[in-house]
C-alpha positions as CSV (number, residue, x, y, z in Angstrom):
1,X,0.0,0.0,0.0
2,X,1.2,3.5,-0.8
3,X,2.1,5.7,2.1
4,X,-1.0,7.6,3.2
5,X,-0.7,11.4,3.6
6,X,-3.2,13.5,5.6
7,X,-2.8,17.3,5.8
8,X,-3.8,19.2,9.0
9,X,-5.1,22.6,8.1
10,X,-6.7,25.5,10.1
11,X,-8.9,27.9,8.1
12,X,-9.8,31.2,9.6
13,X,-8.0,34.3,11.0
14,X,-4.5,34.2,12.4
15,X,-3.7,35.6,15.8
16,X,-2.2,39.1,16.1
17,X,0.9,37.9,17.8
18,X,3.2,34.9,17.5
19,X,1.8,31.5,18.6
20,X,2.9,27.8,18.4
21,X,1.6,25.3,15.9
22,X,-0.2,25.6,12.6
23,X,-1.5,29.1,11.8
24,X,-4.9,29.5,10.2
25,X,-5.0,30.4,6.5
26,X,-7.7,32.5,4.9
27,X,-10.6,30.8,3.0
28,X,-9.2,32.1,-0.3
29,X,-5.7,30.7,0.6
30,X,-7.3,27.4,1.6
31,X,-8.6,27.0,-1.9
32,X,-5.0,27.2,-3.2
33,X,-3.9,24.7,-0.5
34,X,-6.6,22.3,-1.5
35,X,-5.5,22.6,-5.1
36,X,-1.9,21.8,-4.1
37,X,-3.1,18.9,-2.0
38,X,-5.2,17.5,-4.8
39,X,-2.2,17.8,-7.2
40,X,0.0,16.0,-4.7
41,X,-2.5,13.1,-4.3
42,X,-3.0,13.8,-0.6
43,X,-5.7,11.5,0.8
44,X,-7.4,14.0,3.0
45,X,-7.3,17.5,4.5
46,X,-8.0,17.5,8.1
47,X,-9.8,20.7,9.0
48,X,-8.9,21.8,12.5
49,X,-11.6,23.0,14.9
50,X,-9.2,25.1,17.0
51,X,-5.6,26.2,17.2
52,X,-3.6,28.4,19.5
53,X,-2.5,30.6,16.6
54,X,-5.9,32.2,15.8
55,X,-9.6,31.6,15.2
56,X,-11.0,29.0,12.9
57,X,-14.1,28.6,10.8
58,X,-16.5,25.7,11.2
59,X,-14.7,22.7,9.6
60,X,-17.8,21.2,8.1
61,X,-18.7,24.4,6.4
62,X,-15.1,24.9,5.1
63,X,-15.1,21.3,3.9
64,X,-18.2,21.7,1.9
65,X,-16.9,24.9,0.4
66,X,-13.5,23.4,-0.6
67,X,-15.1,20.2,-1.9
68,X,-17.1,22.3,-4.3
69,X,-13.9,23.5,-5.9
70,X,-11.5,20.5,-5.4
71,X,-13.3,17.2,-5.3
72,X,-10.4,14.7,-5.7
73,X,-9.2,15.0,-2.1
74,X,-11.0,14.0,1.1
75,X,-12.1,16.3,3.8
76,X,-12.0,15.3,7.5
77,X,-13.9,17.7,9.8
78,X,-12.6,18.0,13.3
79,X,-15.5,17.8,15.8
80,X,-15.0,17.8,19.6
81,X,-17.4,16.1,21.9
82,X,-17.6,19.4,23.8
83,X,-20.7,21.4,22.8
84,X,-21.6,19.0,20.0
85,X,-24.6,16.6,20.4
86,X,-23.8,13.3,18.5
87,X,-27.1,13.3,16.5
88,X,-26.4,16.8,15.1
89,X,-22.8,16.0,14.4
90,X,-23.8,12.8,12.6
91,X,-26.1,14.7,10.3
92,X,-23.6,17.4,9.5
93,X,-20.8,15.0,8.7
94,X,-22.9,12.6,6.8
95,X,-24.3,15.5,4.7
96,X,-20.7,16.4,3.8
97,X,-19.9,12.8,3.0
98,X,-22.9,12.5,0.7
99,X,-22.1,15.8,-1.0
100,X,-18.5,14.7,-1.7
101,X,-19.5,11.3,-3.0
102,X,-17.9,9.5,-0.1
103,X,-14.8,11.6,0.5
104,X,-15.5,12.8,4.1
105,X,-14.7,11.9,7.6
106,X,-14.7,13.2,11.2
107,X,-11.8,13.6,13.5
108,X,-13.6,13.2,16.8
109,X,-11.8,14.9,19.7
110,X,-12.3,13.8,23.3
111,X,-13.6,16.4,25.6
112,X,-16.7,17.3,27.7
113,X,-20.4,17.0,26.8
114,X,-23.0,19.3,25.4
115,X,-26.0,21.1,26.9
116,X,-28.6,19.2,24.9
117,X,-27.3,15.7,25.7
118,X,-26.6,16.5,29.3
119,X,-30.2,17.2,29.9
120,X,-31.2,13.6,29.2
121,X,-27.9,11.8,30.1
122,X,-28.7,8.4,31.7
123,X,-25.8,9.0,34.1
124,X,-25.5,12.7,34.8
125,X,-22.4,12.1,36.9
126,X,-20.4,10.4,34.2
127,X,-17.3,12.5,33.3
128,X,-14.5,10.3,31.9
129,X,-13.6,11.8,28.5
130,X,-12.2,8.4,27.3
131,X,-15.4,6.6,27.9
132,X,-17.4,9.6,26.5
133,X,-15.3,9.4,23.2
134,X,-15.9,5.7,22.9
135,X,-19.7,6.0,23.4
136,X,-19.9,9.0,21.1
137,X,-18.1,7.3,18.3
138,X,-20.3,4.2,18.7
139,X,-23.4,6.5,18.4
140,X,-22.1,8.1,15.3
141,X,-21.4,4.9,13.5
142,X,-24.7,3.3,14.4
143,X,-26.6,6.4,13.3
144,X,-24.7,6.4,9.9
145,X,-25.9,2.8,9.5
146,X,-29.5,3.5,10.5
147,X,-30.6,4.5,7.0
148,X,-29.0,2.2,4.4
149,X,-28.7,3.4,0.8
150,X,-30.6,0.2,-0.1
151,X,-33.7,1.7,1.5
152,X,-34.0,4.3,-1.2
153,X,-36.4,2.7,-3.7
154,X,-37.6,5.6,-5.8
155,X,-40.4,3.6,-7.5
156,X,-42.6,6.3,-9.1
157,X,-45.1,3.8,-10.5
158,X,-45.6,2.1,-7.2
159,X,-45.4,5.4,-5.3
160,X,-42.7,4.0,-3.0
161,X,-39.8,6.3,-2.1
162,X,-38.1,4.3,0.6
163,X,-38.4,0.8,2.2
164,X,-39.2,1.7,5.8
165,X,-38.4,-1.8,6.9
166,X,-34.7,-1.2,6.3
167,X,-34.6,2.1,8.3
168,X,-34.1,1.3,12.0
169,X,-33.9,3.3,15.2
170,X,-30.7,2.7,17.2
171,X,-32.3,3.2,20.6
172,X,-29.0,3.9,22.3
173,X,-28.8,4.4,26.0
174,X,-25.4,4.5,27.6
175,X,-23.7,6.5,30.4
176,X,-23.4,9.8,28.5
177,X,-26.0,9.7,25.7
178,X,-29.6,8.7,25.0
179,X,-30.2,8.7,21.3
180,X,-33.2,7.1,19.5
181,X,-32.4,7.8,15.8
182,X,-32.6,7.0,13.0
183,X,-31.0,9.7,10.8
184,X,-33.3,11.3,8.2
185,X,-31.0,10.6,5.2
186,X,-29.2,7.7,3.6
187,X,-25.7,6.5,4.0
188,X,-23.0,7.5,1.5
189,X,-21.1,5.8,-1.3
190,X,-18.4,4.7,1.2
191,X,-20.9,3.2,3.6
192,X,-20.2,5.7,6.4
193,X,-17.8,8.5,7.0
194,X,-14.3,7.7,8.2
195,X,-13.6,8.2,12.0
196,X,-10.2,9.6,13.0
197,X,-8.9,9.3,16.5
198,X,-5.9,11.1,18.2
199,X,-4.1,9.0,20.8
200,X,-2.8,12.3,22.3
201,X,-6.3,13.0,23.5
202,X,-6.3,10.1,25.8
203,X,-3.0,10.4,27.6
204,X,-2.5,6.7,28.4
205,X,-2.6,3.1,27.3
206,X,-6.4,3.0,27.6
207,X,-6.7,5.2,24.6
208,X,-5.9,2.4,22.2
209,X,-8.6,0.2,23.8
210,X,-11.1,3.0,23.6
211,X,-10.6,3.7,19.9
212,X,-10.4,0.1,18.7
213,X,-14.1,-0.5,18.3
214,X,-14.9,2.6,16.1
215,X,-11.8,4.3,14.7
216,X,-10.7,3.9,11.0
217,X,-7.6,6.1,11.4
218,X,-5.5,6.5,14.5
219,X,-3.0,9.4,14.7
220,X,0.1,9.2,17.0
221,X,2.8,11.7,17.7
222,X,6.5,10.9,18.1
223,X,6.2,10.4,21.8
224,X,3.5,7.7,21.5
225,X,4.7,6.0,18.3
226,X,6.8,3.3,20.0
227,X,4.7,0.2,20.5
228,X,1.5,1.9,19.1
229,X,1.2,-0.7,16.3
230,X,1.4,-3.7,18.6
231,X,-1.0,-2.2,21.1
232,X,-3.4,-1.2,18.4
233,X,-3.2,-4.7,16.8
234,X,-4.0,-6.4,20.1
235,X,-6.8,-3.9,20.9
236,X,-8.4,-4.5,17.5
237,X,-8.1,-8.2,17.9
238,X,-10.0,-8.0,21.2
239,X,-12.6,-5.9,19.5
240,X,-13.1,-8.4,16.7
241,X,-11.3,-6.4,14.1
242,X,-8.2,-6.6,12.0
243,X,-5.2,-4.3,11.8
244,X,-5.9,-3.9,8.1
245,X,-9.1,-2.1,9.0
246,X,-7.3,0.8,10.6
247,X,-4.6,3.2,9.2
248,X,-2.0,4.3,11.7
249,X,-0.6,7.7,10.9
250,X,2.3,9.5,12.5
251,X,1.8,13.2,13.1
252,X,4.7,15.5,12.2
253,X,5.1,19.2,12.3
254,X,6.8,20.7,9.3
255,X,8.6,24.0,9.7
256,X,9.4,26.2,6.7
257,X,13.1,25.5,7.2
258,X,12.5,21.8,6.9
259,X,11.6,22.1,3.2
260,X,13.5,25.4,2.4
261,X,16.1,23.5,0.2
262,X,16.2,20.3,-1.7
263,X,18.8,18.7,0.8
264,X,16.6,19.7,3.8
265,X,13.5,18.2,2.2
266,X,15.4,15.1,1.3
267,X,16.7,14.7,4.8
268,X,13.1,15.1,6.2
269,X,11.7,12.5,3.7
270,X,14.4,10.0,4.7
271,X,13.8,10.5,8.3
272,X,10.0,10.1,7.9
273,X,10.5,6.8,5.9
274,X,12.8,5.5,8.7
275,X,10.3,6.5,11.4
276,X,7.4,4.8,9.5
277,X,9.5,1.6,9.0
278,X,10.5,1.4,12.6
279,X,7.0,1.8,14.0
280,X,5.0,0.2,11.2
281,X,3.2,3.4,10.4
282,X,0.9,3.4,7.4
283,X,1.5,7.1,6.7
284,X,1.7,10.6,8.1
285,X,-0.4,13.5,9.2
286,X,1.6,16.6,8.1
287,X,1.1,19.7,10.2
288,X,3.0,22.5,8.5
289,X,3.7,25.7,10.5
290,X,3.5,29.1,8.9
291,X,1.1,30.5,6.4
292,X,-0.4,29.3,3.2
293,X,2.9,29.6,1.3
294,X,4.6,27.3,3.8
295,X,1.8,24.7,3.6
296,X,2.0,24.6,-0.2
297,X,5.8,24.4,-0.1
298,X,5.5,21.4,2.2
299,X,3.0,19.7,0.0
300,X,5.2,20.2,-3.1
301,X,8.3,18.9,-1.3
302,X,7.0,15.9,0.5
303,X,3.9,13.9,-0.5
304,X,4.7,13.0,-4.1
305,X,8.0,11.5,-3.1
306,X,6.7,9.9,0.1
307,X,3.8,8.1,-1.6
308,X,5.3,7.0,-4.9
309,X,8.7,7.5,-6.5
310,X,7.0,7.8,-9.9
311,X,4.9,10.8,-8.7
312,X,1.2,11.1,-7.8
313,X,-1.3,9.0,-9.8
314,X,-3.4,10.6,-12.6
315,X,-6.8,11.9,-11.5
316,X,-8.5,9.1,-13.3
317,X,-6.5,6.5,-11.3
318,X,-7.2,7.9,-7.9
319,X,-9.5,6.2,-5.4
320,X,-13.1,7.2,-5.6
321,X,-13.7,7.4,-1.8
322,X,-11.8,8.6,1.2
323,X,-11.9,5.1,2.7
324,X,-10.2,3.7,-0.4
325,X,-7.6,6.6,-0.5
326,X,-6.6,5.6,3.0
327,X,-6.1,2.0,2.0
328,X,-9.0,0.8,4.2
329,X,-11.5,-1.9,3.2
330,X,-14.3,-0.4,1.2
331,X,-17.8,-0.5,2.8
332,X,-19.8,-0.4,-0.5
333,X,-23.0,-0.7,1.4
334,X,-24.2,-0.6,4.9
335,X,-25.7,-3.9,6.0
336,X,-29.4,-3.9,6.2
């Protein structure tokens, strides 16, 4: 499998003073970044929900806007559990997934709850963000499966729009959420949106166990990369899943100086390949620092040579869904 590349991008307004991490780019500059990502055959652009270096726009809105201009790259909207009810988040992300023809996903961030769900929470005292993330992700995936594409009949002569028998409520009641469902629209071309998890959100070995049931992509930083593959493989086995069902990506910040010259970029590429080989990473999440020019410079210097020595594939040869672009098993239809 080719090395998977995901780009972390904040779209909004930069802070007035200096700050650490990726800086937001304007919406106009984001269009240019998406074009460069598309040209470099990047699998997905992860649209950040918040950064220290400024204010960001709603990732689902930005994803829809960019997808209307550059539709051969995936869009992963970052959504924290804080202030986001799972039913509303499921609808927003699935709408983006359908609009992009199956090229969308959600990077679910662990946090607190929301005012709507808290009012009906089965256990109002539950507060563990790890358990909350696991339950929230389970609710998302079940909601995305509640209205299969096969339920759309569209038989004008018989006057049948949908097969109601295939649309099912999820009737979920856990510690944090009580959600009946189903959703009011069908699943997408890739079965359901991709779920991305960050092990940095969990701060301990329980993180791998928590994400094993629902995550399609797991992102680790350098501090957590050692042993992540083995731990993830075992956690997936216990959850009844295979390691092939999940992409493990290493997150790396890319400073402008890292790609300022051909020797510097080559050294970074060699280092990333060695890191991936040592820890059995399936690819990388690139987080360039600096403005739009720095992001585009990183895209031109790294992804084509990391993924394929012959360069990026032609548009016609690229995978049709985000799930396929990530090298994950295709869910062509949600089981009825």
